[in-house]
mmCIF file as gemmi writes it, N, C-alpha and C atoms, coordinates in Angstrom:
data_model
loop_
_atom_site.group_PDB
_atom_site.id
_atom_site.type_symbol
_atom_site.label_atom_id
_atom_site.label_alt_id
_atom_site.label_comp_id
_atom_site.label_asym_id
_atom_site.label_entity_id
_atom_site.label_seq_id
_atom_site.pdbx_PDB_ins_code
_atom_site.Cartn_x
_atom_site.Cartn_y
_atom_site.Cartn_z
_atom_site.occupancy
_atom_site.B_iso_or_equiv
_atom_site.pdbx_formal_charge
_atom_site.auth_seq_id
_atom_site.auth_asym_id
_atom_site.pdbx_PDB_model_num
ATOM 1 N N . PRO Axp A 1 ? 112.7 -44.235 41.146 1 0 ? 1 A 1
ATOM 2 C CA . PRO Axp A 1 ? 111.517 -43.509 40.69 1 0 ? 1 A 1
ATOM 3 C C . PRO Axp A 1 ? 110.893 -44.164 39.455 1 0 ? 1 A 1
ATOM 4 N N . ALA Axp A 2 ? 111.652 -44.364 38.386 1 0 ? 2 A 1
ATOM 5 C CA . ALA Axp A 2 ? 111.091 -44.971 37.177 1 0 ? 2 A 1
ATOM 6 C C . ALA Axp A 2 ? 110.726 -46.43 37.434 1 0 ? 2 A 1
ATOM 7 N N . ALA Axp A 3 ? 111.587 -47.135 38.166 1 0 ? 3 A 1
ATOM 8 C CA . ALA Axp A 3 ? 111.309 -48.535 38.486 1 0 ? 3 A 1
ATOM 9 C C . ALA Axp A 3 ? 110.076 -48.638 39.382 1 0 ? 3 A 1
ATOM 10 N N . GLN Axp A 4 ? 109.934 -47.691 40.294 1 0 ? 4 A 1
ATOM 11 C CA . GLN Axp A 4 ? 108.77 -47.696 41.178 1 0 ? 4 A 1
ATOM 12 C C . GLN Axp A 4 ? 107.49 -47.454 40.377 1 0 ? 4 A 1
ATOM 13 N N . GLU Axp A 5 ? 107.542 -46.562 39.396 1 0 ? 5 A 1
ATOM 14 C CA . GLU Axp A 5 ? 106.374 -46.304 38.548 1 0 ? 5 A 1
ATOM 15 C C . GLU Axp A 5 ? 106.002 -47.557 37.758 1 0 ? 5 A 1
ATOM 16 N N . GLU Axp A 6 ? 107.011 -48.278 37.249 1 0 ? 6 A 1
ATOM 17 C CA . GLU Axp A 6 ? 106.747 -49.525 36.526 1 0 ? 6 A 1
ATOM 18 C C . GLU Axp A 6 ? 106.087 -50.545 37.441 1 0 ? 6 A 1
ATOM 19 N N . GLN Axp A 7 ? 106.606 -50.656 38.658 1 0 ? 7 A 1
ATOM 20 C CA . GLN Axp A 7 ? 106.054 -51.614 39.605 1 0 ? 7 A 1
ATOM 21 C C . GLN Axp A 7 ? 104.609 -51.258 39.936 1 0 ? 7 A 1
ATOM 22 N N . GLU Axp A 8 ? 104.313 -49.978 40.126 1 0 ? 8 A 1
ATOM 23 C CA . GLU Axp A 8 ? 102.95 -49.55 40.41 1 0 ? 8 A 1
ATOM 24 C C . GLU Axp A 8 ? 102.037 -49.859 39.23 1 0 ? 8 A 1
ATOM 25 N N . ALA Axp A 9 ? 102.523 -49.693 38.008 1 0 ? 9 A 1
ATOM 26 C CA . ALA Axp A 9 ? 101.728 -49.995 36.819 1 0 ? 9 A 1
ATOM 27 C C . ALA Axp A 9 ? 101.4 -51.483 36.759 1 0 ? 9 A 1
ATOM 28 N N . VAL Axp A 10 ? 102.36 -52.324 37.129 1 0 ? 10 A 1
ATOM 29 C CA . VAL Axp A 10 ? 102.125 -53.764 37.135 1 0 ? 10 A 1
ATOM 30 C C . VAL Axp A 10 ? 101.065 -54.111 38.171 1 0 ? 10 A 1
ATOM 31 N N . VAL Axp A 11 ? 101.155 -53.526 39.35 1 0 ? 11 A 1
ATOM 32 C CA . VAL Axp A 11 ? 100.175 -53.791 40.399 1 0 ? 11 A 1
ATOM 33 C C . VAL Axp A 11 ? 98.794 -53.362 39.938 1 0 ? 11 A 1
ATOM 34 N N . LEU Axp A 12 ? 98.69 -52.207 39.307 1 0 ? 12 A 1
ATOM 35 C CA . LEU Axp A 12 ? 97.403 -51.735 38.82 1 0 ? 12 A 1
ATOM 36 C C . LEU Axp A 12 ? 96.854 -52.649 37.737 1 0 ? 12 A 1
ATOM 37 N N . SER Axp A 13 ? 97.702 -53.133 36.846 1 0 ? 13 A 1
ATOM 38 C CA . SER Axp A 13 ? 97.213 -53.988 35.772 1 0 ? 13 A 1
ATOM 39 C C . SER Axp A 13 ? 96.747 -55.338 36.304 1 0 ? 13 A 1
ATOM 40 N N . VAL Axp A 14 ? 97.325 -55.8 37.394 1 0 ? 14 A 1
ATOM 41 C CA . VAL Axp A 14 ? 96.901 -57.064 37.982 1 0 ? 14 A 1
ATOM 42 C C . VAL Axp A 14 ? 95.516 -56.916 38.611 1 0 ? 14 A 1
ATOM 43 N N . ALA Axp A 15 ? 95.202 -55.744 39.126 1 0 ? 15 A 1
ATOM 44 C CA . ALA Axp A 15 ? 93.933 -55.516 39.805 1 0 ? 15 A 1
ATOM 45 C C . ALA Axp A 15 ? 92.822 -55.099 38.848 1 0 ? 15 A 1
ATOM 46 N N . GLU Axp A 16 ? 93.053 -55.197 37.544 1 0 ? 16 A 1
ATOM 47 C CA . GLU Axp A 16 ? 92.075 -54.773 36.546 1 0 ? 16 A 1
ATOM 48 C C . GLU Axp A 16 ? 91.728 -55.942 35.632 1 0 ? 16 A 1
ATOM 49 N N . CYS Axp A 17 ? 90.447 -56.125 35.371 1 0 ? 17 A 1
ATOM 50 C CA . CYS Axp A 17 ? 90.029 -57.177 34.439 1 0 ? 17 A 1
ATOM 51 C C . CYS Axp A 17 ? 90.47 -56.77 33.041 1 0 ? 17 A 1
ATOM 52 N N . PRO Axp A 18 ? 91.189 -57.631 32.33 1 0 ? 18 A 1
ATOM 53 C CA . PRO Axp A 18 ? 91.672 -57.272 30.999 1 0 ? 18 A 1
ATOM 54 C C . PRO Axp A 18 ? 90.571 -57.227 29.943 1 0 ? 18 A 1
ATOM 55 N N . VAL Axp A 19 ? 89.391 -57.712 30.27 1 0 ? 19 A 1
ATOM 56 C CA . VAL Axp A 19 ? 88.285 -57.709 29.311 1 0 ? 19 A 1
ATOM 57 C C . VAL Axp A 19 ? 87.477 -56.424 29.421 1 0 ? 19 A 1
ATOM 58 N N . CYS Axp A 20 ? 86.956 -56.132 30.624 1 0 ? 20 A 1
ATOM 59 C CA . CYS Axp A 20 ? 86.099 -54.958 30.799 1 0 ? 20 A 1
ATOM 60 C C . CYS Axp A 20 ? 86.847 -53.732 31.309 1 0 ? 20 A 1
ATOM 61 N N . ARG Axp A 21 ? 88.1 -53.917 31.71 1 0 ? 21 A 1
ATOM 62 C CA . ARG Axp A 21 ? 88.947 -52.837 32.217 1 0 ? 21 A 1
ATOM 63 C C . ARG Axp A 21 ? 88.41 -52.206 33.505 1 0 ? 21 A 1
ATOM 64 N N . GLN Axp A 22 ? 87.612 -52.964 34.24 1 0 ? 22 A 1
ATOM 65 C CA . GLN Axp A 22 ? 87.1 -52.521 35.528 1 0 ? 22 A 1
ATOM 66 C C . GLN Axp A 22 ? 87.898 -53.225 36.621 1 0 ? 22 A 1
ATOM 67 N N . ALA Axp A 23 ? 87.653 -52.84 37.861 1 0 ? 23 A 1
ATOM 68 C CA . ALA Axp A 23 ? 88.332 -53.488 38.982 1 0 ? 23 A 1
ATOM 69 C C . ALA Axp A 23 ? 88.05 -54.985 38.946 1 0 ? 23 A 1
ATOM 70 N N . LEU Axp A 24 ? 89.062 -55.764 39.224 1 0 ? 24 A 1
ATOM 71 C CA . LEU Axp A 24 ? 88.954 -57.223 39.183 1 0 ? 24 A 1
ATOM 72 C C . LEU Axp A 24 ? 88.18 -57.691 40.413 1 0 ? 24 A 1
ATOM 73 N N . VAL Axp A 25 ? 86.871 -57.887 40.232 1 0 ? 25 A 1
ATOM 74 C CA . VAL Axp A 25 ? 85.987 -58.287 41.318 1 0 ? 25 A 1
ATOM 75 C C . VAL Axp A 25 ? 85.648 -59.76 41.152 1 0 ? 25 A 1
ATOM 76 N N . GLU Axp A 26 ? 85.757 -60.517 42.224 1 0 ? 26 A 1
ATOM 77 C CA . GLU Axp A 26 ? 85.505 -61.961 42.183 1 0 ? 26 A 1
ATOM 78 C C . GLU Axp A 26 ? 86.317 -62.597 41.057 1 0 ? 26 A 1
ATOM 79 N N . ALA Axp A 27 ? 87.613 -62.478 41.149 1 0 ? 27 A 1
ATOM 80 C CA . ALA Axp A 27 ? 88.517 -62.96 40.101 1 0 ? 27 A 1
ATOM 81 C C . ALA Axp A 27 ? 88.362 -64.452 39.847 1 0 ? 27 A 1
ATOM 82 N N . VAL Axp A 28 ? 88.397 -64.806 38.569 1 0 ? 28 A 1
ATOM 83 C CA . VAL Axp A 28 ? 88.341 -66.195 38.121 1 0 ? 28 A 1
ATOM 84 C C . VAL Axp A 28 ? 89.597 -66.43 37.294 1 0 ? 28 A 1
ATOM 85 N N . THR Axp A 29 ? 90.28 -67.54 37.539 1 0 ? 29 A 1
ATOM 86 C CA . THR Axp A 29 ? 91.485 -67.865 36.785 1 0 ? 29 A 1
ATOM 87 C C . THR Axp A 29 ? 91.32 -69.237 36.143 1 0 ? 29 A 1
ATOM 88 N N . PRO Axp A 30 ? 91.013 -69.264 34.84 1 0 ? 30 A 1
ATOM 89 C CA . PRO Axp A 30 ? 90.886 -70.551 34.147 1 0 ? 30 A 1
ATOM 90 C C . PRO Axp A 30 ? 92.257 -71.214 33.987 1 0 ? 30 A 1
ATOM 91 N N . PRO Axp A 31 ? 92.308 -72.434 33.461 1 0 ? 31 A 1
ATOM 92 C CA . PRO Axp A 31 ? 93.579 -73.162 33.334 1 0 ? 31 A 1
ATOM 93 C C . PRO Axp A 31 ? 94.673 -72.412 32.568 1 0 ? 31 A 1
ATOM 94 N N . CYS Axp A 32 ? 94.301 -71.502 31.67 1 0 ? 32 A 1
ATOM 95 C CA . CYS Axp A 32 ? 95.31 -70.757 30.913 1 0 ? 32 A 1
ATOM 96 C C . CYS Axp A 32 ? 95.983 -69.681 31.766 1 0 ? 32 A 1
ATOM 97 N N . ARG Axp A 33 ? 95.489 -69.481 32.991 1 0 ? 33 A 1
ATOM 98 C CA . ARG Axp A 33 ? 96.087 -68.578 33.99 1 0 ? 33 A 1
ATOM 99 C C . ARG Axp A 33 ? 95.811 -67.099 33.743 1 0 ? 33 A 1
ATOM 100 N N . HIS Axp A 34 ? 94.869 -66.742 32.877 1 0 ? 34 A 1
ATOM 101 C CA . HIS Axp A 34 ? 94.464 -65.348 32.721 1 0 ? 34 A 1
ATOM 102 C C . HIS Axp A 34 ? 93.361 -65.065 33.736 1 0 ? 34 A 1
ATOM 103 N N . SER Axp A 35 ? 93.5 -64 34.514 1 0 ? 35 A 1
ATOM 104 C CA . SER Axp A 35 ? 92.476 -63.667 35.5 1 0 ? 35 A 1
ATOM 105 C C . SER Axp A 35 ? 91.467 -62.703 34.902 1 0 ? 35 A 1
ATOM 106 N N . LEU Axp A 36 ? 90.193 -63.004 35.1 1 0 ? 36 A 1
ATOM 107 C CA . LEU Axp A 36 ? 89.097 -62.153 34.64 1 0 ? 36 A 1
ATOM 108 C C . LEU Axp A 36 ? 88.121 -61.982 35.79 1 0 ? 36 A 1
ATOM 109 N N . CYS Axp A 37 ? 87.261 -60.974 35.698 1 0 ? 37 A 1
ATOM 110 C CA . CYS Axp A 37 ? 86.222 -60.855 36.706 1 0 ? 37 A 1
ATOM 111 C C . CYS Axp A 37 ? 85.16 -61.916 36.423 1 0 ? 37 A 1
ATOM 112 N N . LEU Axp A 38 ? 84.425 -62.277 37.436 1 0 ? 38 A 1
ATOM 113 C CA . LEU Axp A 38 ? 83.437 -63.343 37.319 1 0 ? 38 A 1
ATOM 114 C C . LEU Axp A 38 ? 82.41 -63.036 36.234 1 0 ? 38 A 1
ATOM 115 N N . ALA Axp A 39 ? 81.956 -61.785 36.147 1 0 ? 39 A 1
ATOM 116 C CA . ALA Axp A 39 ? 80.947 -61.423 35.141 1 0 ? 39 A 1
ATOM 117 C C . ALA Axp A 39 ? 81.467 -61.659 33.723 1 0 ? 39 A 1
ATOM 118 N N . CYS Axp A 40 ? 82.698 -61.283 33.443 1 0 ? 40 A 1
ATOM 119 C CA . CYS Axp A 40 ? 83.273 -61.496 32.105 1 0 ? 40 A 1
ATOM 120 C C . CYS Axp A 40 ? 83.452 -62.981 31.827 1 0 ? 40 A 1
ATOM 121 N N . PHE Axp A 41 ? 83.881 -63.732 32.83 1 0 ? 41 A 1
ATOM 122 C CA . PHE Axp A 41 ? 84.053 -65.171 32.651 1 0 ? 41 A 1
ATOM 123 C C . PHE Axp A 41 ? 82.716 -65.837 32.34 1 0 ? 41 A 1
ATOM 124 N N . GLN Axp A 42 ? 81.673 -65.427 33.052 1 0 ? 42 A 1
ATOM 125 C CA . GLN Axp A 42 ? 80.355 -66.009 32.803 1 0 ? 42 A 1
ATOM 126 C C . GLN Axp A 42 ? 79.867 -65.682 31.398 1 0 ? 42 A 1
ATOM 127 N N . ARG Axp A 43 ? 80.177 -64.483 30.897 1 0 ? 43 A 1
ATOM 128 C CA . ARG Axp A 43 ? 79.814 -64.141 29.518 1 0 ? 43 A 1
ATOM 129 C C . ARG Axp A 43 ? 80.551 -65.048 28.533 1 0 ? 43 A 1
ATOM 130 N N . CYS Axp A 44 ? 81.79 -65.402 28.845 1 0 ? 44 A 1
ATOM 131 C CA . CYS Axp A 44 ? 82.553 -66.326 27.985 1 0 ? 44 A 1
ATOM 132 C C . CYS Axp A 44 ? 81.864 -67.678 27.913 1 0 ? 44 A 1
ATOM 133 N N . LEU Axp A 45 ? 81.33 -68.129 29.046 1 0 ? 45 A 1
ATOM 134 C CA . LEU Axp A 45 ? 80.674 -69.435 29.089 1 0 ? 45 A 1
ATOM 135 C C . LEU Axp A 45 ? 79.38 -69.445 28.291 1 0 ? 45 A 1
ATOM 136 N N . GLN Axp A 46 ? 78.775 -68.279 28.105 1 0 ? 46 A 1
ATOM 137 C CA . GLN Axp A 46 ? 77.523 -68.195 27.355 1 0 ? 46 A 1
ATOM 138 C C . GLN Axp A 46 ? 77.768 -68.12 25.854 1 0 ? 46 A 1
ATOM 139 N N . GLY Axp A 47 ? 78.988 -67.795 25.46 1 0 ? 47 A 1
ATOM 140 C CA . GLY Axp A 47 ? 79.317 -67.682 24.044 1 0 ? 47 A 1
ATOM 141 C C . GLY Axp A 47 ? 79.482 -69.046 23.393 1 0 ? 47 A 1
ATOM 142 N N . PRO Axp A 48 ? 79.531 -69.069 22.077 1 0 ? 48 A 1
ATOM 143 C CA . PRO Axp A 48 ? 79.623 -70.341 21.358 1 0 ? 48 A 1
ATOM 144 C C . PRO Axp A 48 ? 80.991 -71.019 21.442 1 0 ? 48 A 1
ATOM 145 N N . GLY Axp A 49 ? 82.06 -70.255 21.654 1 0 ? 49 A 1
ATOM 146 C CA . GLY Axp A 49 ? 83.399 -70.832 21.599 1 0 ? 49 A 1
ATOM 147 C C . GLY Axp A 49 ? 83.886 -71.49 22.867 1 0 ? 49 A 1
ATOM 148 N N . LEU Axp A 50 ? 83.331 -71.104 24.022 1 0 ? 50 A 1
ATOM 149 C CA . LEU Axp A 50 ? 83.785 -71.601 25.317 1 0 ? 50 A 1
ATOM 150 C C . LEU Axp A 50 ? 85.299 -71.535 25.439 1 0 ? 50 A 1
ATOM 151 N N . CYS Axp A 51 ? 85.847 -70.331 25.222 1 0 ? 51 A 1
ATOM 152 C CA . CYS Axp A 51 ? 87.292 -70.174 25.298 1 0 ? 51 A 1
ATOM 153 C C . CYS Axp A 51 ? 87.646 -68.886 26.026 1 0 ? 51 A 1
ATOM 154 N N . CYS Axp A 52 ? 88.891 -68.8 26.444 1 0 ? 52 A 1
ATOM 155 C CA . CYS Axp A 52 ? 89.412 -67.609 27.102 1 0 ? 52 A 1
ATOM 156 C C . CYS Axp A 52 ? 89.356 -66.45 26.111 1 0 ? 52 A 1
ATOM 157 N N . PRO Axp A 53 ? 88.833 -65.29 26.506 1 0 ? 53 A 1
ATOM 158 C CA . PRO Axp A 53 ? 88.755 -64.167 25.575 1 0 ? 53 A 1
ATOM 159 C C . PRO Axp A 53 ? 90.117 -63.545 25.257 1 0 ? 53 A 1
ATOM 160 N N . LEU Axp A 54 ? 91.139 -63.89 26.031 1 0 ? 54 A 1
ATOM 161 C CA . LEU Axp A 54 ? 92.465 -63.316 25.8 1 0 ? 54 A 1
ATOM 162 C C . LEU Axp A 54 ? 93.329 -64.175 24.889 1 0 ? 54 A 1
ATOM 163 N N . CYS Axp A 55 ? 93.379 -65.48 25.163 1 0 ? 55 A 1
ATOM 164 C CA . CYS Axp A 55 ? 94.27 -66.349 24.381 1 0 ? 55 A 1
ATOM 165 C C . CYS Axp A 55 ? 93.518 -67.38 23.545 1 0 ? 55 A 1
ATOM 166 N N . ARG Axp A 56 ? 92.204 -67.426 23.7 1 0 ? 56 A 1
ATOM 167 C CA . ARG Axp A 56 ? 91.345 -68.35 22.945 1 0 ? 56 A 1
ATOM 168 C C . ARG Axp A 56 ? 91.577 -69.821 23.288 1 0 ? 56 A 1
ATOM 169 N N . SER Axp A 57 ? 92.186 -70.094 24.44 1 0 ? 57 A 1
ATOM 170 C CA . SER Axp A 57 ? 92.336 -71.483 24.894 1 0 ? 57 A 1
ATOM 171 C C . SER Axp A 57 ? 90.958 -72.023 25.253 1 0 ? 57 A 1
ATOM 172 N N . ARG Axp A 58 ? 90.709 -73.259 24.869 1 0 ? 58 A 1
ATOM 173 C CA . ARG Axp A 58 ? 89.425 -73.876 25.206 1 0 ? 58 A 1
ATOM 174 C C . ARG Axp A 58 ? 89.335 -74.057 26.717 1 0 ? 58 A 1
ATOM 175 N N . LEU Axp A 59 ? 88.167 -73.811 27.253 1 0 ? 59 A 1
ATOM 176 C CA . LEU Axp A 59 ? 87.934 -74.015 28.672 1 0 ? 59 A 1
ATOM 177 C C . LEU Axp A 59 ? 87.453 -75.444 28.861 1 0 ? 59 A 1
ATOM 178 N N . SER Axp A 60 ? 88.134 -76.173 29.706 1 0 ? 60 A 1
ATOM 179 C CA . SER Axp A 60 ? 87.784 -77.576 29.918 1 0 ? 60 A 1
ATOM 180 C C . SER Axp A 60 ? 86.437 -77.691 30.622 1 0 ? 60 A 1
ATOM 181 N N . THR Axp A 61 ? 85.817 -78.831 30.474 1 0 ? 61 A 1
ATOM 182 C CA . THR Axp A 61 ? 84.54 -79.085 31.138 1 0 ? 61 A 1
ATOM 183 C C . THR Axp A 61 ? 84.702 -78.956 32.642 1 0 ? 61 A 1
ATOM 184 N N . ARG Axp A 62 ? 85.814 -79.459 33.163 1 0 ? 62 A 1
ATOM 185 C CA . ARG Axp A 62 ? 86.068 -79.39 34.602 1 0 ? 62 A 1
ATOM 186 C C . ARG Axp A 62 ? 86.178 -77.941 35.066 1 0 ? 62 A 1
ATOM 187 N N . ALA Axp A 63 ? 86.904 -77.109 34.326 1 0 ? 63 A 1
ATOM 188 C CA . ALA Axp A 63 ? 87.062 -75.703 34.7 1 0 ? 63 A 1
ATOM 189 C C . ALA Axp A 63 ? 85.72 -74.99 34.67 1 0 ? 63 A 1
ATOM 190 N N . ARG Axp A 64 ? 84.915 -75.287 33.658 1 0 ? 64 A 1
ATOM 191 C CA . ARG Axp A 64 ? 83.598 -74.653 33.562 1 0 ? 64 A 1
ATOM 192 C C . ARG Axp A 64 ? 82.729 -75.061 34.744 1 0 ? 64 A 1
ATOM 193 N N . ARG Axp A 65 ? 82.781 -76.338 35.109 1 0 ? 65 A 1
ATOM 194 C CA . ARG Axp A 65 ? 81.984 -76.832 36.225 1 0 ? 65 A 1
ATOM 195 C C . ARG Axp A 65 ? 82.433 -76.179 37.532 1 0 ? 65 A 1
ATOM 196 N N . GLN Axp A 66 ? 83.741 -76.073 37.747 1 0 ? 66 A 1
ATOM 197 C CA . GLN Axp A 66 ? 84.259 -75.476 38.974 1 0 ? 66 A 1
ATOM 198 C C . GLN Axp A 66 ? 83.863 -74.015 39.077 1 0 ? 66 A 1
ATOM 199 N N . GLN Axp A 67 ? 83.923 -73.284 37.976 1 0 ? 67 A 1
ATOM 200 C CA . GLN Axp A 67 ? 83.606 -71.868 38.018 1 0 ? 67 A 1
ATOM 201 C C . GLN Axp A 67 ? 82.106 -71.627 38.12 1 0 ? 67 A 1
ATOM 202 N N . ALA Axp A 68 ? 81.295 -72.595 37.714 1 0 ? 68 A 1
ATOM 203 C CA . ALA Axp A 68 ? 79.848 -72.46 37.833 1 0 ? 68 A 1
ATOM 204 C C . ALA Axp A 68 ? 79.418 -72.546 39.293 1 0 ? 68 A 1
ATOM 205 N N . GLU Axp A 69 ? 80.227 -73.2 40.121 1 0 ? 69 A 1
ATOM 206 C CA . GLU Axp A 69 ? 79.926 -73.356 41.536 1 0 ? 69 A 1
ATOM 207 C C . GLU Axp A 69 ? 81.125 -72.935 42.374 1 0 ? 69 A 1
ATOM 208 N N . PRO Axp A 70 ? 81.507 -71.637 42.331 1 0 ? 70 A 1
ATOM 209 C CA . PRO Axp A 70 ? 82.725 -71.212 43.042 1 0 ? 70 A 1
ATOM 210 C C . PRO Axp A 70 ? 82.652 -71.408 44.546 1 0 ? 70 A 1
ATOM 211 N N . ALA Axp A 71 ? 81.475 -71.268 45.159 1 0 ? 71 A 1
ATOM 212 C CA . ALA Axp A 71 ? 81.373 -71.426 46.608 1 0 ? 71 A 1
ATOM 213 C C . ALA Axp A 71 ? 81.651 -72.869 47.014 1 0 ? 71 A 1
ATOM 214 N N . ALA Axp A 72 ? 81.123 -73.821 46.269 1 0 ? 72 A 1
ATOM 215 C CA . ALA Axp A 72 ? 81.343 -75.235 46.582 1 0 ? 72 A 1
ATOM 216 C C . ALA Axp A 72 ? 82.805 -75.601 46.398 1 0 ? 72 A 1
ATOM 217 N N . THR Axp A 73 ? 83.426 -75.08 45.335 1 0 ? 73 A 1
ATOM 218 C CA . THR Axp A 73 ? 84.835 -75.357 45.065 1 0 ? 73 A 1
ATOM 219 C C . THR Axp A 73 ? 85.702 -74.79 46.184 1 0 ? 73 A 1
ATOM 220 N N . THR Axp A 74 ? 85.388 -73.567 46.617 1 0 ? 74 A 1
ATOM 221 C CA . THR Axp A 74 ? 86.161 -72.92 47.675 1 0 ? 74 A 1
ATOM 222 C C . THR Axp A 74 ? 86.001 -73.691 48.982 1 0 ? 74 A 1
ATOM 223 N N . ALA Axp A 75 ? 84.78 -74.105 49.289 1 0 ? 75 A 1
ATOM 224 C CA . ALA Axp A 75 ? 84.539 -74.834 50.529 1 0 ? 75 A 1
ATOM 225 C C . ALA Axp A 75 ? 85.278 -76.166 50.526 1 0 ? 75 A 1
ATOM 226 N N . ALA Axp A 76 ? 85.264 -76.863 49.402 1 0 ? 76 A 1
ATOM 227 C CA . ALA Axp A 76 ? 85.963 -78.145 49.314 1 0 ? 76 A 1
ATOM 228 C C . ALA Axp A 76 ? 87.462 -77.95 49.468 1 0 ? 76 A 1
ATOM 229 N N . GLY Axp A 77 ? 87.994 -76.893 48.868 1 0 ? 77 A 1
ATOM 230 C CA . GLY Axp A 77 ? 89.423 -76.612 48.977 1 0 ? 77 A 1
ATOM 231 C C . GLY Axp A 77 ? 89.814 -76.266 50.399 1 0 ? 77 A 1
ATOM 232 N N . ALA Axp A 78 ? 88.964 -75.518 51.087 1 0 ? 78 A 1
ATOM 233 C CA . ALA Axp A 78 ? 89.255 -75.12 52.46 1 0 ? 78 A 1
ATOM 234 C C . ALA Axp A 78 ? 89.189 -76.325 53.397 1 0 ? 78 A 1
ATOM 235 N N . ALA Axp A 79 ? 88.343 -77.3 53.054 1 0 ? 79 A 1
ATOM 236 C CA . ALA Axp A 79 ? 88.2 -78.483 53.897 1 0 ? 79 A 1
ATOM 237 C C . ALA Axp A 79 ? 89.3 -79.502 53.646 1 0 ? 79 A 1
ATOM 238 N N . GLY Axp A 80 ? 90.136 -79.208 52.638 1 0 ? 80 A 1
ATOM 239 C CA . GLY Axp A 80 ? 91.255 -80.096 52.367 1 0 ? 80 A 1
ATOM 240 C C . GLY Axp A 80 ? 90.95 -81.164 51.347 1 0 ? 80 A 1
ATOM 241 N N . GLY Axp A 81 ? 89.885 -80.986 50.563 1 0 ? 81 A 1
ATOM 242 C CA . GLY Axp A 81 ? 89.671 -82.027 49.588 1 0 ? 81 A 1
ATOM 243 C C . GLY Axp A 81 ? 88.517 -81.765 48.766 1 0 ? 81 A 1
């Protein structure tokens, strides 16, 4: 019972954006491995620091480019390259 409640809490926290606390929609995972919703990630890219809002790790140019074009990145990955 208590372990099950803990497990359910973990599942719920994974499905929630840690920035806006809303459902994790169109999840983006930068190199630091923190998952955010696409809208929050895009707001990070518009800020002056260009860093993860959770750990303040700098977002690489490559990561920013990949997240700016998620459909192209997904299509290339699905095609095997």
